Backbone as CSV, one residue per row, in Angstrom:
resi,resn,N_x,N_y,N_z,CA_x,CA_y,CA_z,C_x,C_y,C_z
1,MET,70.564,-75.385,71.968,71.465,-75.645,73.406,71.492,-76.919,73.729
2,GLU,72.436,-77.877,74.232,72.372,-79.200,74.393,73.553,-79.083,76.150
3,ILE,72.852,-79.933,76.702,73.777,-80.222,78.067,74.122,-81.443,78.550
4,LEU,74.914,-81.695,78.950,75.617,-83.348,79.518,75.095,-83.056,80.666
5,GLY,73.965,-84.296,80.833,73.056,-84.907,82.399,73.943,-85.676,82.671
6,ILE,74.115,-85.875,83.608,75.017,-87.180,84.657,74.695,-87.022,85.960
7,ASP,73.990,-88.704,86.098,73.434,-88.968,87.526,74.114,-89.868,87.731
8,ILE,74.427,-89.465,89.110,75.513,-90.227,89.962,74.941,-91.052,90.789
9,GLY,74.578,-92.506,90.759,74.127,-93.478,92.050,74.944,-94.460,92.700
10,GLY,74.488,-95.230,93.526,75.535,-95.919,94.117,76.146,-97.241,93.901
11,THR,75.347,-97.680,92.380,75.578,-98.555,91.731,76.206,-98.418,90.257
12,GLY,75.438,-97.222,90.034,75.993,-96.797,88.352,75.997,-95.685,88.157
13,ILE,76.861,-94.872,87.294,76.600,-93.603,86.909,76.258,-93.295,85.605
14,LYS,75.168,-93.111,85.141,74.692,-92.964,83.695,74.793,-91.265,83.204
15,GLY,74.720,-90.942,82.036,74.631,-89.698,81.191,74.168,-89.495,79.964
16,ALA,73.861,-88.366,79.302,73.562,-88.601,77.809,73.526,-86.773,77.905
17,PRO,73.683,-86.597,76.901,73.416,-84.491,75.854,71.940,-85.187,76.071
18,VAL,71.471,-83.978,76.538,69.964,-83.470,76.852,69.681,-81.995,75.988
19,ASN,68.268,-82.323,75.682,67.759,-80.767,74.796,66.967,-79.813,76.093
20,PRO,67.202,-79.120,76.518,66.718,-79.098,78.296,65.495,-78.418,77.951
21,ASN,65.163,-78.184,76.632,63.802,-77.299,76.143,62.731,-78.798,76.355
22,THR,63.373,-79.719,75.469,62.240,-80.753,75.482,62.566,-81.393,76.303
23,GLY,63.766,-81.740,76.869,63.712,-83.405,77.662,64.376,-84.513,76.868
24,ARG,64.496,-84.429,75.594,65.180,-85.462,75.035,66.617,-85.505,75.321
25,LEU,67.070,-87.449,75.166,68.216,-87.414,74.961,68.570,-86.938,73.952
26,LYS,69.648,-86.546,73.460,70.304,-86.532,71.748,70.889,-87.820,71.511
27,LYS,71.387,-88.329,72.784,72.654,-89.824,72.118,71.853,-90.590,73.091
28,GLU,72.118,-91.656,72.515,72.021,-92.843,73.616,72.744,-92.835,74.809
29,ARG,71.966,-93.030,75.884,72.812,-93.252,77.096,73.758,-94.182,77.693
30,LEU,74.913,-93.401,78.180,75.724,-94.047,78.604,75.666,-94.197,80.101
31,ARG,75.568,-95.826,80.743,76.095,-96.448,81.568,77.597,-96.633,82.503
32,LEU,78.219,-96.362,83.528,79.188,-96.846,83.695,78.861,-97.311,85.318
33,LEU,79.555,-98.698,85.819,79.710,-98.602,86.960,80.198,-97.619,87.970
34,THR,79.503,-97.472,89.049,80.259,-96.618,90.379,81.245,-97.600,90.868
35,PRO,82.678,-96.768,91.345,83.661,-97.454,91.724,83.325,-97.425,93.378
36,HIS,84.148,-98.673,93.862,83.903,-98.943,95.082,85.367,-99.128,95.694
37,PRO,85.562,-98.363,96.658,85.136,-97.665,97.555,84.735,-96.100,96.450
38,ALA,83.674,-95.352,96.723,83.132,-94.346,95.770,83.862,-93.118,96.075
39,THR,85.081,-92.952,96.098,86.110,-92.010,96.717,85.919,-90.619,95.319
40,PRO,86.102,-89.216,96.039,85.567,-88.555,95.091,86.822,-88.672,93.714
41,ALA,88.262,-88.849,93.987,88.571,-89.081,93.308,88.102,-90.234,91.909
42,LYS,87.978,-91.100,92.515,87.894,-92.294,91.452,85.952,-91.875,90.476
43,VAL,85.486,-91.302,91.309,83.909,-90.806,90.450,84.639,-90.146,89.936
44,ALA,85.425,-88.628,90.467,85.521,-87.852,89.207,86.139,-88.020,87.933
45,LYS,86.910,-89.392,87.453,87.674,-90.465,86.984,86.362,-90.997,86.018
46,ILE,85.450,-91.164,86.853,84.458,-91.834,85.727,83.301,-90.915,85.409
47,VAL,83.101,-89.571,85.883,82.936,-88.602,85.211,83.527,-87.704,83.853
48,GLN,84.702,-88.006,84.514,85.742,-87.842,83.109,85.883,-88.366,81.850
49,LYS,85.376,-89.844,81.856,85.492,-90.561,81.299,84.196,-90.577,80.592
50,MET,83.208,-90.263,81.173,81.634,-89.728,80.445,81.681,-88.750,79.585
51,ALA,82.447,-87.869,80.008,82.243,-86.517,79.437,83.597,-86.636,78.001
52,GLN,84.218,-87.422,78.230,85.684,-88.138,76.684,84.988,-88.865,76.249
53,HIS,83.825,-89.653,76.617,82.815,-90.284,75.326,82.148,-89.768,74.691
54,PHE,81.252,-88.844,74.866,80.545,-87.696,74.273,81.426,-86.603,73.558
55,ALA,83.010,-86.323,73.642,84.061,-85.503,73.201,83.328,-84.133,73.816
56,TRP,82.598,-83.734,75.258,81.871,-82.877,75.980,82.857,-81.945,76.306
57,GLN,82.570,-80.373,75.764,82.918,-79.099,75.826,82.246,-78.201,76.200
58,GLY,80.594,-78.234,76.573,79.799,-77.130,76.780,79.544,-77.810,78.539
59,ALA,78.289,-77.205,79.034,77.987,-77.518,80.169,77.816,-78.628,80.764
60,ILE,77.898,-79.143,81.989,77.616,-80.672,82.578,76.706,-80.178,83.821
61,GLY,75.728,-80.855,83.972,74.834,-80.727,85.115,75.012,-82.038,85.980
62,ILE,75.009,-82.697,86.811,75.680,-83.888,87.293,74.341,-83.766,88.969
63,GLY,73.745,-84.987,89.161,72.508,-85.141,90.082,73.797,-85.856,90.790
64,PHE,73.822,-85.767,92.419,74.707,-86.108,93.376,73.623,-86.863,94.535
65,PRO,74.065,-87.939,94.914,73.317,-88.450,96.357,73.852,-87.728,97.560
66,GLY,73.432,-86.666,97.879,73.433,-86.360,99.420,73.410,-84.667,98.910
67,VAL,73.136,-84.001,100.115,73.288,-82.865,100.292,74.004,-81.967,99.129
68,VAL,74.015,-80.905,98.631,75.069,-80.211,98.312,74.388,-78.652,97.766
69,GLN,75.108,-78.004,98.612,74.873,-76.535,98.888,75.758,-75.578,98.304
70,ASN,75.514,-74.789,97.577,76.802,-73.854,96.987,77.758,-75.052,96.112
71,GLY,77.466,-75.769,95.925,78.705,-76.691,94.831,79.671,-77.965,95.926
72,LYS,78.970,-77.197,97.582,79.770,-78.224,98.151,79.270,-79.458,98.729
73,VAL,79.289,-80.425,99.477,78.987,-81.447,99.728,78.707,-81.563,101.297
74,LEU,77.667,-81.438,101.529,77.453,-81.894,102.961,77.641,-83.360,103.376
75,THR,76.736,-83.991,102.658,76.405,-85.437,103.230,76.489,-86.277,102.175
76,ALA,76.623,-87.237,102.322,77.258,-88.525,101.175,76.696,-90.017,101.819
77,ALA,75.784,-90.505,101.994,75.161,-91.301,102.757,75.472,-93.006,102.046
78,ASN,75.469,-92.760,100.555,75.644,-93.771,99.460,77.088,-93.770,98.941
79,LEU,77.912,-92.871,99.305,79.093,-93.074,98.828,80.390,-92.728,99.761
80,ASP,81.533,-92.658,99.173,82.392,-92.733,100.634,82.553,-91.234,101.259
81,LYS,82.952,-91.483,102.747,82.819,-89.930,103.621,83.766,-89.023,102.789
82,ALA,84.925,-89.501,102.254,85.919,-88.465,102.019,85.018,-87.176,101.447
83,TRP,83.711,-87.846,100.422,82.815,-86.751,99.809,82.758,-85.020,100.978
84,ILE,82.317,-85.236,102.342,81.670,-84.408,103.170,82.923,-83.207,102.795
85,GLY,82.135,-82.226,103.080,83.037,-81.016,102.872,83.862,-81.031,101.198
86,LYS,83.455,-81.552,100.444,84.675,-81.579,99.319,83.407,-80.931,97.941
87,HIS,84.470,-79.920,98.025,83.619,-79.217,96.764,83.286,-79.598,95.362
88,ALA,82.037,-80.286,94.871,82.176,-81.343,93.981,82.037,-80.512,92.869
89,GLU,81.461,-79.369,92.424,82.152,-78.083,91.201,82.954,-78.480,90.950
90,SER,84.282,-77.630,92.254,85.385,-77.447,91.513,85.984,-78.886,91.214
91,LEU,85.801,-80.053,91.649,86.818,-81.688,91.552,85.936,-81.565,90.053
92,PHE,84.704,-81.771,89.867,84.570,-82.295,88.246,84.604,-81.305,87.134
93,ARG,84.616,-79.995,87.685,85.494,-78.575,86.914,86.674,-79.255,85.959
94,GLU,87.482,-79.305,87.497,89.092,-79.719,87.083,89.169,-81.218,86.061
95,ALA,88.424,-82.194,86.482,88.663,-83.454,85.450,87.868,-82.889,84.326
96,THR,86.811,-82.488,83.811,85.977,-82.253,82.747,86.656,-81.270,82.086
97,GLY,87.813,-79.894,82.591,87.418,-78.709,81.995,86.287,-78.133,81.393
98,CYS,85.303,-78.542,82.033,83.574,-78.032,81.443,82.989,-77.143,83.075
99,ALA,82.376,-76.483,82.390,81.306,-75.375,83.390,80.604,-76.830,84.185
100,VAL,80.801,-76.992,85.561,79.919,-77.730,86.128,78.740,-77.220,86.940
101,THR,77.530,-78.089,86.990,76.656,-77.533,87.854,76.067,-78.952,88.750
102,VAL,76.342,-78.858,90.560,76.335,-80.140,90.993,74.663,-79.670,91.528
103,ILE,73.809,-80.537,91.891,72.765,-80.732,92.732,71.868,-82.252,93.189
104,ASN,71.477,-81.875,94.007,70.720,-83.143,95.203,69.734,-84.142,93.725
105,ASP,70.270,-85.252,93.788,69.851,-86.306,92.428,68.156,-86.322,92.739
106,ALA,67.697,-86.351,93.736,66.050,-86.435,93.814,65.623,-84.939,93.548
107,ASP,66.256,-83.841,93.741,66.059,-82.828,93.317,66.065,-82.243,91.836
108,ALA,67.252,-83.094,91.237,67.072,-82.979,89.952,66.198,-83.962,89.118
109,ALA,65.736,-84.974,89.488,64.448,-85.929,89.162,63.327,-85.288,89.368
110,GLY,63.237,-84.322,90.714,62.068,-83.392,91.029,61.758,-82.139,89.694
111,LEU,62.874,-81.633,89.630,62.751,-80.950,88.087,62.814,-81.364,86.971
112,ALA,62.610,-82.485,86.738,62.428,-83.139,85.267,60.739,-83.780,85.270
113,GLU,60.663,-83.691,86.242,59.185,-84.520,86.767,58.283,-82.910,86.633
114,MET,58.317,-82.390,87.072,57.548,-80.893,87.084,57.578,-79.662,85.950
115,ARG,59.076,-80.500,85.311,58.815,-79.401,83.929,58.068,-80.132,82.780
116,PHE,58.109,-81.489,83.072,57.683,-82.585,81.811,57.485,-84.238,82.061
117,GLY,57.209,-83.968,83.439,56.466,-85.302,83.975,55.034,-85.338,84.618
118,ALA,54.706,-85.990,85.842,53.672,-86.101,86.548,53.397,-84.476,87.270
119,GLY,54.305,-83.454,87.477,54.101,-82.219,88.295,53.878,-81.208,87.084
120,ARG,53.677,-81.348,85.978,53.615,-80.696,84.906,52.549,-79.841,85.074
121,GLY,52.384,-78.922,85.106,51.267,-78.007,85.305,51.035,-77.976,86.604
122,HIS,51.499,-78.525,87.606,50.831,-78.292,89.176,51.730,-77.239,89.953
123,SER,49.984,-76.425,90.487,50.849,-75.371,91.464,50.879,-76.018,92.592
124,GLY,50.767,-75.199,93.868,50.545,-75.384,95.161,51.791,-75.971,95.594
125,LYS,51.604,-77.169,96.726,52.838,-78.229,97.254,53.175,-79.521,96.500
126,VAL,53.812,-79.301,95.963,54.382,-80.865,95.356,55.513,-81.704,95.581
127,LEU,55.451,-82.816,96.576,55.986,-83.405,96.838,56.658,-84.443,95.732
128,LEU,58.059,-84.834,95.551,58.389,-85.981,95.038,58.953,-87.189,95.925
129,LEU,58.803,-88.301,95.952,59.872,-89.152,97.045,60.483,-90.114,95.888
130,THR,61.412,-90.635,95.919,62.209,-91.990,95.072,62.208,-92.958,95.833
131,LEU,61.515,-94.009,95.847,61.439,-94.684,96.404,62.527,-96.305,95.994
132,GLY,64.043,-96.000,96.437,64.552,-97.107,95.559,65.763,-97.678,96.537
133,THR,66.803,-97.455,96.402,68.056,-97.988,97.389,67.756,-97.205,98.446
134,GLY,67.629,-95.994,98.648,67.123,-95.351,99.601,65.760,-94.575,99.664
135,ILE,65.140,-93.187,100.172,63.953,-92.351,99.434,64.504,-90.846,99.764
136,GLY,64.617,-90.810,98.312,64.684,-89.800,98.297,63.258,-88.544,98.098
137,SER,63.429,-86.755,97.961,63.106,-86.541,98.312,63.027,-84.948,97.368
138,ALA,62.076,-84.592,96.765,61.691,-82.966,96.628,61.024,-82.243,96.956
139,LEU,60.662,-81.534,96.887,59.789,-80.444,97.443,59.724,-78.870,96.252
140,PHE,58.457,-78.930,96.181,58.105,-77.983,95.167,56.887,-76.841,95.899
141,VAL,57.232,-75.921,95.698,56.361,-74.944,96.649,55.758,-73.905,95.093
142,ASN,54.731,-73.673,94.469,54.414,-72.914,93.313,55.243,-72.692,92.496
143,GLY,55.582,-74.313,91.931,56.591,-74.504,91.220,58.053,-74.056,91.119
144,LYS,58.518,-73.707,92.675,59.973,-73.478,93.070,60.380,-74.454,93.936
145,LEU,61.512,-74.614,93.990,61.977,-75.974,94.401,62.738,-75.294,95.971
146,VAL,62.076,-76.385,96.851,62.922,-75.854,97.969,63.801,-76.880,98.158
147,SER,65.147,-76.643,97.985,66.312,-77.241,97.888,66.565,-78.375,98.944
148,ASN,67.081,-79.812,98.698,68.148,-80.714,99.568,66.987,-81.137,100.747
149,THR,66.013,-81.397,101.318,65.373,-81.639,102.016,65.546,-82.967,102.751
150,GLU,66.028,-84.114,101.900,66.541,-85.204,102.505,65.313,-85.944,103.663
151,PHE,64.096,-85.865,102.884,62.980,-86.332,103.650,62.948,-87.953,104.271
152,GLY,64.035,-88.467,103.093,63.752,-89.732,103.918,64.533,-90.322,104.990
153,HIS,65.243,-89.362,105.998,66.174,-89.901,107.186,65.053,-89.127,108.060
154,VAL,63.675,-88.710,108.187,62.352,-88.382,108.757,62.085,-89.987,109.654
155,GLN,62.299,-89.656,111.224,61.936,-90.702,111.792,60.710,-91.608,112.020
156,ILE,60.861,-92.338,111.840,59.478,-93.372,111.611,59.710,-95.011,112.849
157,ARG,58.961,-94.741,113.741,59.016,-96.082,114.644,60.806,-95.991,114.717
158,GLY,61.363,-94.874,115.102,62.501,-94.783,115.790,63.758,-95.094,114.621
159,LYS,63.174,-95.201,113.954,64.348,-95.310,112.529,64.028,-94.523,111.218
160,ALA,65.424,-94.105,110.316,65.047,-93.321,109.531,64.189,-94.062,108.534
161,ALA,62.867,-93.181,107.960,62.068,-93.733,107.111,62.674,-94.749,105.925
162,GLU,63.451,-94.207,105.209,64.113,-95.362,104.209,64.852,-96.468,104.555
163,ARG,64.763,-97.248,105.504,64.978,-98.062,106.294,64.218,-99.172,106.577
164,ARG,62.680,-98.451,106.328,61.603,-99.022,106.532,60.568,-99.230,105.743
165,ALA,61.095,-98.079,104.281,59.816,-98.254,103.338,60.452,-98.150,101.819
166,SER,62.171,-98.338,101.643,62.447,-97.877,100.561,62.180,-99.311,100.023
167,ASP,62.331,-99.063,98.790,62.341,-100.118,98.013,63.543,-101.894,97.888
168,GLN,64.515,-101.281,98.524,65.448,-102.058,99.114,65.253,-102.954,99.962
169,VAL,64.516,-102.115,101.016,63.945,-103.187,102.084,63.006,-104.100,101.919
170,ARG,62.076,-103.419,100.910,60.970,-104.111,100.417,61.802,-105.740,100.289
171,VAL,63.145,-105.544,99.094,63.270,-106.499,98.277,64.329,-107.754,99.343
172,ARG,65.095,-106.911,100.297,65.547,-107.408,101.278,65.014,-108.497,102.289
173,LYS,63.993,-107.712,102.887,63.245,-108.162,103.798,62.241,-109.415,103.067
174,LYS,62.127,-109.508,101.698,60.943,-110.364,100.918,59.811,-110.364,101.542
175,LEU,59.626,-108.540,101.495,58.056,-108.475,101.512,56.939,-108.349,100.469
176,SER,55.617,-108.708,100.684,54.832,-108.766,99.961,54.329,-107.100,99.350
177,TRP,54.020,-106.632,98.519,53.639,-105.820,98.186,52.429,-105.171,98.921
178,LYS,51.798,-105.889,99.474,50.893,-105.268,100.191,51.063,-104.870,101.563
179,LYS,52.230,-105.748,102.331,52.807,-105.489,103.511,54.034,-104.298,103.285
180,TRP,54.695,-104.104,101.964,55.212,-102.991,102.253,54.637,-101.829,102.070
181,ALA,53.624,-101.993,101.297,52.586,-100.886,101.073,52.054,-100.112,102.204
182,MET,51.895,-101.113,103.238,51.403,-100.580,104.609,52.777,-99.727,105.463
183,ARG,54.107,-99.989,104.717,55.322,-99.036,105.166,54.737,-98.100,104.877
184,VAL,54.443,-98.113,103.437,54.946,-96.650,102.554,53.875,-95.766,102.576
185,GLN,52.542,-96.666,103.258,51.301,-95.634,103.408,51.483,-94.974,104.913
186,GLU,52.273,-95.559,106.053,52.899,-94.869,106.969,53.756,-94.259,107.250
187,TYR,54.613,-94.142,106.337,55.294,-92.835,106.406,54.916,-91.777,105.400
188,LEU,53.658,-91.835,104.260,53.465,-91.227,103.438,51.947,-89.889,104.541
189,ASP,51.700,-91.273,105.217,50.569,-89.973,106.131,51.419,-89.483,107.088
190,HIS,52.512,-89.662,107.888,53.487,-88.699,108.488,53.771,-87.523,107.945
191,MET,54.445,-87.714,106.326,54.476,-86.669,105.266,53.353,-85.833,105.097
192,SER,51.971,-86.064,104.945,51.237,-85.431,104.900,50.818,-84.653,106.312
193,LEU,50.974,-85.250,106.895,50.557,-84.850,108.542,51.916,-83.259,108.941
194,LEU,52.910,-83.462,108.512,54.126,-82.365,108.296,54.088,-81.287,106.886
195,LEU,53.675,-81.719,105.695,53.471,-80.835,104.510,52.076,-80.657,104.130
196,SER,51.433,-80.882,104.723,49.568,-81.011,103.515,50.160,-80.876,101.867
197,PRO,50.693,-81.677,101.184,51.498,-81.298,100.425,49.672,-81.354,99.280
198,ASP,49.646,-81.413,98.274,48.214,-81.267,97.186,48.676,-82.509,96.094
199,LEU,50.186,-82.873,95.760,50.159,-83.669,95.119,51.554,-84.185,95.695
200,ILE,51.455,-86.209,95.907,52.597,-86.402,95.892,52.668,-87.506,94.528
201,ILE,54.167,-87.135,94.057,54.615,-87.929,92.677,55.619,-89.005,93.557
202,LEU,55.445,-90.487,93.428,56.186,-91.712,93.535,57.046,-91.670,92.549
203,GLY,57.788,-91.958,92.688,59.190,-92.481,91.838,60.008,-93.231,91.982
204,GLY,61.444,-93.588,91.349,62.234,-94.574,91.977,62.441,-95.889,91.723
205,GLY,62.959,-96.931,91.829,63.192,-97.940,91.164,61.533,-98.884,91.451
206,ALA,60.678,-98.879,92.472,59.446,-98.850,92.817,58.065,-98.767,91.852
207,VAL,59.066,-97.699,91.185,57.743,-96.969,90.147,57.005,-97.924,89.121
208,LYS,58.246,-98.788,88.768,57.832,-99.432,87.850,56.676,-100.670,87.886
209,ASP,56.332,-101.150,88.681,55.578,-101.998,89.447,54.553,-101.106,90.267
210,TYR,54.379,-99.976,89.812,52.917,-99.152,90.939,52.004,-100.084,90.725
211,LYS,51.202,-100.140,89.942,49.747,-100.815,90.125,49.891,-101.593,91.199
212,LYS,50.915,-102.479,91.385,51.294,-103.710,92.459,51.053,-103.348,93.325
213,PHE,51.410,-101.823,94.148,50.665,-101.722,95.253,50.441,-99.860,95.674
214,SER,50.155,-99.351,94.526,48.995,-98.259,94.883,47.777,-98.588,95.297
215,LYS,47.178,-99.403,94.758,45.951,-99.695,95.375,45.857,-99.832,96.824
216,TYR,47.320,-99.921,97.488,46.649,-100.077,98.691,46.958,-98.840,99.385
217,LEU,47.063,-97.731,98.562,47.700,-96.382,99.646,46.543,-95.445,99.075
218,LYS,46.021,-94.950,100.421,44.882,-93.617,100.456,45.576,-92.632,101.099
219,LEU,45.258,-91.454,100.389,45.814,-89.954,100.905,44.839,-89.123,100.583
220,PRO,44.450,-87.932,101.337,43.895,-86.911,101.027,44.587,-86.085,99.625
221,ALA,45.745,-86.565,100.007,46.388,-85.686,98.385,46.638,-86.760,97.367
222,GLU,46.152,-85.881,95.833,46.417,-86.910,94.787,47.923,-87.717,94.900
223,ILE,47.824,-88.721,94.876,49.257,-89.726,94.340,49.538,-89.928,92.814
224,LYS,50.595,-89.776,92.354,50.920,-90.390,90.619,51.739,-90.803,91.040
225,PRO,52.342,-91.863,89.528,53.961,-91.756,89.692,54.284,-91.600,88.917
226,ALA,55.892,-91.207,88.995,56.728,-90.192,87.850,56.443,-91.211,86.759
227,GLU,56.700,-90.238,85.697,56.542,-90.835,84.272,58.010,-90.714,83.607
228,SER,59.587,-90.006,83.988,60.332,-89.894,83.376,61.415,-91.023,83.615
229,GLY,60.717,-91.966,84.472,61.365,-93.166,84.482,62.719,-93.140,84.894
230,ASN,64.036,-93.961,84.237,65.054,-93.827,84.921,66.061,-92.615,84.081
231,LEU,65.239,-91.705,83.526,65.866,-90.547,83.119,65.929,-89.577,83.543
232,ALA,65.120,-89.242,84.914,64.792,-88.110,85.331,65.947,-87.495,86.030
233,GLY,66.607,-88.472,86.330,67.994,-87.647,86.853,68.542,-87.061,85.852
234,ILE,68.932,-87.728,84.737,69.629,-87.269,83.535,69.284,-86.067,83.402
235,VAL,68.186,-85.972,82.657,67.195,-84.690,82.317,67.200,-83.918,83.274
236,GLY,66.713,-83.851,84.694,67.280,-82.914,85.626,67.895,-82.397,85.935
237,ALA,69.075,-83.089,85.808,70.812,-82.321,85.858,71.281,-81.261,84.811
238,ALA,70.376,-81.917,83.913,70.051,-80.786,82.722,69.553,-79.321,82.831
239,LEU,68.067,-79.771,83.577,67.973,-78.153,83.747,68.267,-77.402,85.131
240,ALA,69.010,-78.048,85.743,69.338,-77.421,86.940,70.418,-76.627,86.506
241,VAL,70.833,-77.053,85.562,72.275,-75.937,84.670,71.770,-74.810,83.985
242,GLN,70.595,-75.278,83.666,69.585,-73.838,83.086,69.594,-73.104,84.314
243,ALA,68.961,-73.555,85.451,68.193,-72.727,86.677,69.542,-72.001,87.357
244,ALA,70.369,-72.676,87.371,71.857,-71.966,87.712,72.245,-70.917,87.061
245,SER,71.963,-70.776,85.602,72.427,-69.924,84.572,71.450,-69.010,84.736
246,ARG,70.122,-68.824,85.114,69.271,-67.804,84.754,69.022,-67.021,86.777
247,ASN,69.899,-68.039,87.543,70.105,-67.675,88.554,71.292,-66.424,88.837
248,ARG,72.519,-66.977,87.866,73.547,-65.847,87.699,73.368,-64.488,86.870
249,ARG,72.179,-64.352,85.762,72.006,-63.798,85.310,71.758,-62.566,85.782
250,PRO,72.445,-61.027,85.508,72.314,-60.138,86.105,71.058,-59.128,85.974
251,PRO,70.353,-58.697,86.761,69.350,-57.830,86.347,69.368,-57.097,85.639
252,SER,68.066,-56.881,84.290,68.562,-55.727,83.252,67.586,-54.379,83.669
């Protein structure tokens, strides 16, 4: 069984058919630009183009940059505000003619890392943080996802953490790796105090330079770089379809 995984981002929308049992892409990934403004209608058109490109007729999983509850968008910090209150699953279903499951994008990345990446085989409490345009988060307790955590909005020094410690902030403020790592350390200290995780996985755009800043981070918890790279959102979106199917299955 193959599932079309799609990862919606603030600048690009990426997708590919995925074998959810191996985590491998079955065809070369396609990336299309996110429209601006990123209204529901315009993003749905891009998702439709994605499905048409792969001549897709099966299930689709979509990672969305915001809180998604029962297919409905509750927040959309990096997309158009018209998304708030929109039933994304119905919108994408109408656009593609396919069964669609929508999940928070960081939760999707977390599913991929727990199944195939740095979190594989770990029990206890695992926290994934994606350091990119903002800070995304996914929390797992004994392998179970606690959805829509949005820990990038935790307040540090009176500001949302992602406004101090995201990779975008590092680039915009031209911070050295050491100075930026100090901000990340402060944020991780705060999250450790709140959650006492056994493992912290760091992903997002910054992870490609993990060795440049990881030497400055010290925590009681084990810290690992994410292993799935920029494919985590696509693979995780496909895994979300599998998880939703299991949840809908009637008891035997």
